[in-house]
C-alpha positions in Angstrom: 31.3 109.1 68.3 32.4 112.6 67.3 35.5 113.9 69.0 34.8 117.2 70.7 38.0 118.1 72.5 41.5 116.9 71.6 42.4 116.4 75.2 39.3 114.6 76.4 37.2 113.2 73.6 33.5 112.9 73.0 30.1 113.5 74.6 27.1 112.1 72.9 23.5 111.3 73.6 23.1 108.3 75.9 20.6 105.8 74.4 21.0 102.7 76.5 19.5 103.3 80.0 20.8 99.9 81.2 24.5 100.9 80.6 25.7 102.9 83.5 29.4 102.9 82.8 31.3 101.0 80.1 35.0 100.6 80.1 37.2 99.1 77.5 41.0 99.2 77.3 42.5 100.0 73.9 45.5 97.9 74.7 44.9 94.4 73.3 44.2 91.7 75.7 43.5 93.9 78.7 40.2 93.6 80.6 38.4 94.8 83.7 39.9 92.3 86.0 43.1 92.5 88.0 46.4 91.4 86.6 46.8 94.0 83.9 50.2 93.7 82.3 52.6 96.4 81.4 56.2 96.2 80.2 58.5 97.9 82.8 59.6 101.3 81.5 56.8 101.4 78.8 54.1 103.9 78.6 51.0 103.3 80.8 48.2 101.4 79.2 45.6 103.4 77.3 41.9 103.1 77.2 38.5 104.8 77.4 35.6 105.0 79.8 32.0 106.1 79.1 30.3 108.2 81.8 26.5 108.3 81.7 24.5 111.3 82.9 20.8 110.6 83.6 18.2 112.8 81.8 16.2 115.4 83.6 12.6 116.0 82.8 12.9 119.4 81.2 11.3 120.9 84.3 13.1 119.0 87.1 16.7 118.0 87.5 18.2 114.5 88.1 21.6 114.2 89.7 24.5 112.0 88.7 27.7 111.7 90.7 30.5 111.3 88.2 34.3 111.5 87.9 37.0 111.5 85.2 38.7 108.1 85.4 41.5 108.4 82.8 44.6 110.6 82.7 45.5 112.8 79.8 48.7 112.6 77.8 50.8 115.7 77.7 50.1 117.8 74.6 52.2 117.4 71.4 55.1 119.8 71.6 55.3 119.9 75.4 58.7 121.3 76.3 60.9 119.9 79.1 60.9 116.9 81.4 57.7 115.1 82.1 59.3 112.6 84.6 62.4 113.1 86.6 63.8 113.4 90.1 62.9 116.3 92.4 66.0 118.3 93.4 64.5 120.8 95.9 61.3 121.3 97.9 60.0 124.5 99.4 56.9 125.2 101.4 54.9 125.5 98.2 57.4 124.8 95.4 58.9 121.8 93.6 62.3 122.3 91.8 63.7 120.0 89.1 67.2 120.9 88.0 67.5 121.3 84.2 63.8 120.6 83.7 63.8 122.8 80.6 60.2 123.9 81.0 59.0 126.9 79.1 58.4 129.7 81.6 54.7 130.1 82.3 53.7 127.2 80.1 52.6 124.9 83.0 50.6 127.8 84.6 48.1 128.7 81.9 44.6 128.9 83.5 42.9 127.3 80.5 45.2 124.3 80.5 46.4 123.5 84.1 48.7 120.7 85.1 49.1 118.2 87.9 52.3 116.9 89.5 52.1 113.3 90.7 54.7 112.1 93.2 55.7 108.6 92.0 58.2 107.4 94.5 59.0 107.7 98.2 56.9 108.5 101.2 54.7 110.9 99.3 53.9 108.5 96.5 50.4 109.0 95.2 49.9 112.6 96.0 48.7 114.5 92.9 49.2 118.2 93.3 47.6 121.0 91.1 50.2 123.4 89.7 49.3 127.0 90.4 48.1 129.2 87.6 48.4 132.3 89.7 52.2 132.0 90.3 53.9 131.3 87.0 56.3 128.3 86.6 59.9 129.0 85.8 62.2 126.8 83.7 62.9 124.6 86.7 60.3 125.4 89.5 56.6 124.8 89.9 54.4 126.5 92.5 51.6 124.3 93.9 48.1 125.7 94.1 47.0 127.1 97.4 43.9 124.9 97.5 46.2 121.8 97.6 48.3 123.3 100.4 45.1 123.8 102.4 44.6 120.0 102.3 48.1 118.6 102.5 49.9 121.4 104.3 53.5 122.6 103.8 55.1 120.5 101.0 58.2 119.9 103.2 55.9 118.0 105.7 55.1 115.3 103.1 58.5 113.6 103.4 59.6 114.3 99.8 63.3 113.4 99.3 65.0 116.0 97.1 68.3 115.0 95.4 69.5 115.0 91.8 70.7 111.3 92.1 68.4 109.8 94.7 65.4 112.2 95.0 61.8 111.1 94.7 60.4 111.0 91.2 57.3 112.7 89.7 55.2 112.7 86.6 53.3 115.6 85.0 49.7 115.3 83.7 47.3 117.8 82.1 44.2 118.6 84.1 40.7 119.0 82.8 38.6 122.2 83.4 34.9 122.9 83.3 35.3 124.3 79.8 37.6 121.6 78.4 35.6 118.7 79.7 31.9 119.8 79.7 32.2 122.1 76.6 29.3 124.2 75.4 25.7 123.5 74.5 26.7 123.5 70.8 29.6 121.1 71.2 28.4 118.7 73.9 24.7 119.1 74.5 24.9 120.5 78.0 21.9 122.7 78.7 22.8 126.3 79.2 20.6 129.1 80.6 20.5 132.6 82.1 20.7 131.2 85.6 21.5 128.0 87.5 17.8 127.2 87.8 17.3 127.2 84.0 20.4 125.3 83.1 22.2 122.0 83.9 24.5 122.5 87.0 27.8 121.2 88.1 28.8 121.1 91.7 32.4 120.8 92.9 33.3 120.5 96.6 36.5 122.4 97.2 38.0 122.0 100.6 34.5 121.3 102.0 32.8 124.2 100.3 30.3 123.3 97.6 30.4 125.6 94.6 27.7 125.5 91.8 28.5 126.2 88.2 26.4 126.5 85.0 26.8 127.4 81.3 25.7 131.1 81.3 24.1 131.9 78.0 23.4 135.5 79.1 27.0 136.5 79.6 29.0 138.1 76.8 30.4 135.9 75.5 28.5 132.8 76.9 30.7 130.9 79.3 30.7 128.7 82.4 29.9 130.8 85.4 29.7 130.4 89.2 26.1 130.6 90.4 25.3 133.7 92.3 28.5 135.4 91.3 28.5 135.3 87.5 32.3 135.2 87.3 34.0 133.3 84.5 34.5 129.7 85.7 35.5 128.1 82.4 39.0 127.4 83.7 38.0 125.9 87.1 40.1 122.7 87.4 38.6 119.2 87.7 41.4 117.0 89.1 41.0 113.2 88.6 40.9 112.6 92.3 37.8 114.8 92.7 34.2 113.9 92.1 31.5 116.0 90.3 27.8 116.4 91.0 26.0 116.9 87.6 22.4 117.9 87.8 20.7 117.5 84.4 17.7 119.6 83.6 17.7 118.7 79.9 15.2 115.9 79.0 17.8 113.8 77.1 20.6 111.8 78.7 24.3 112.4 78.0 27.3 110.3 77.7 30.9 111.5 78.1 33.7 109.4 76.6 37.0 109.9 78.3 40.2 108.8 76.7 43.6 108.5 78.3 46.1 106.5 80.3 45.3 104.1 83.2 46.8 105.3 86.5 49.0 102.8 88.3 50.6 102.4 91.7 48.8 104.0 94.6 47.2 107.3 95.4 46.8 109.6 98.4 44.0 112.1 98.5 42.7 114.3 101.3 39.2 113.7 102.8 37.7 116.3 105.0 37.5 115.2 108.7 34.0 116.6 109.0 31.5 117.7 106.3 31.4 116.8 102.7 33.9 115.4 100.2 33.2 114.4 96.6 35.7 111.6 95.9 36.6 109.9 92.6 37.1 106.1 92.8 40.0 106.9 90.5 40.9 103.5 89.2 39.1 102.8 85.9 37.9 99.3 86.9 34.9 98.0 88.8 35.4 98.1 92.6 33.2 97.5 95.6 32.3 99.6 98.7 34.3 97.1 100.8 37.3 97.1 98.6 37.6 100.9 98.7 38.4 100.6 102.4 37.0 104.0 103.3 36.0 102.6 106.7 39.7 102.3 107.5 40.2 106.0 107.2 41.4 107.6 110.5 38.4 109.0 112.3 35.8 107.1 110.2 32.6 106.9 112.3 30.7 103.6 112.2 27.2 103.3 113.6 24.0 101.2 113.7 22.3 103.4 111.2 22.9 106.2 108.7 21.8 108.7 111.3 24.7 107.9 113.5 27.4 106.9 111.1 29.5 108.6 108.4 27.8 108.0 105.0 28.6 107.4 101.4 26.1 108.3 98.6 26.2 106.7 95.1 23.8 107.5 92.2 22.5 105.1 89.6 20.2 106.3 86.7 19.8 109.5 88.7 18.7 107.8 91.9 20.8 108.3 95.0 21.4 105.5 97.5 23.0 106.0 100.9 25.4 103.6 102.6 27.0 103.4 106.1 29.5 101.1 107.9 28.2 99.3 111.0 31.7 98.4 112.3 31.8 95.0 110.5 29.9 95.5 107.2 28.6 98.2 104.8 24.9 98.6 104.9 22.3 100.3 102.7 20.4 102.9 104.6 16.7 102.2 105.2 17.1 98.6 104.3 20.2 97.6 106.3 21.1 94.8 103.8 24.7 93.9 103.5 26.3 96.2 100.9 29.9 95.1 101.0 29.7 94.0 97.3 27.8 97.0 96.0 29.5 97.9 92.7 31.5 101.2 92.4 32.1 101.4 88.6 34.6 103.7 86.9 33.3 107.1 86.1 31.1 107.5 89.2 31.9 109.5 92.3 31.1 109.1 96.0 29.5 111.8 98.1 31.1 111.3 101.5 29.5 112.9 104.6 31.5 112.8 107.8 30.0 113.6 111.1 31.4 115.7 114.0 33.3 118.9 113.9 36.9 117.8 113.6 39.0 120.3 111.6 41.4 119.5 108.8 41.8 116.5 106.5 42.7 112.8 106.7 44.8 111.2 103.9 43.1 108.3 102.2 45.6 105.9 100.7 44.5 103.3 98.2 46.5 100.9 95.9 45.5 100.2 92.4 43.3 97.0 92.2 45.4 95.7 89.4 49.1 95.0 88.7 51.3 97.4 86.7 54.1 94.8 86.4 
């Protein structure tokens, strides 16, 4: 496979319709099952995941719900600390004494960063660093979209102290431009409008936003439908899902390279309305093992018309599931769906009923060992 982007490798034509998602760790001896070994203090295991996008017909689109299941390494030449203890927390800032970062280097729109809390009460929160407020040599400002979900950073229980403070790790974050590329480099179908091109939908704090590769702009670029503004630098965090609607008549495959996440994660799910959620862990999971039905405020019901729902896609076909209070069920058939596979590289379209404001925090531990 040809490498397209140095931060997130290749996309090629998908030629095997039976293979939805393939995953293979590059670390010798590691597989898909639990019990993945890692030497304490060593780098996280590396690997890759193939993400399939179903072909459209050329005149009609087919939708694939996908996500980016691997984490990027920091670029060569990165300056400053990538892991350390947090020494101060503000309402929207994280400070690390003697971090040694290059001013503004972590706030470039074309190459955004994420800060993952790796110890303490807030372990698992992954926060997008602002590209509007430039970082200093020791302080990062967190993006306002994150604060809309998690609130004031001081409310997360982060302990700040040079000797005993909670720890963090920095990760690069993909964007529409870095991951999906251009028609010439990746095969995505561009056009002069969202109706004549492949489209990507991201749900940001409950609001769905549609993007396409705009061939009529000068220069051509990713644009937001209906607005036309440059969207090449819109971030795609690894905790978020993506809805890709393919008009092109050939399937696509994205190969993502990187590190396996470990530990646990915390991510905000809207209390009512829609959330596109990444399963995150790059191994096969099931609807039951995800534990979404344990989320505060999750509404069970006797059918998909009365319960909160989850949609998964396979080969461009969408299937809806709901929880009846005891088991997951497939809508319309009502068969037991507890063991329905949720492979790496997919995403889940979550629809929650009611009108409750705000977000609930979904916490999920890695389904494999990091020790």
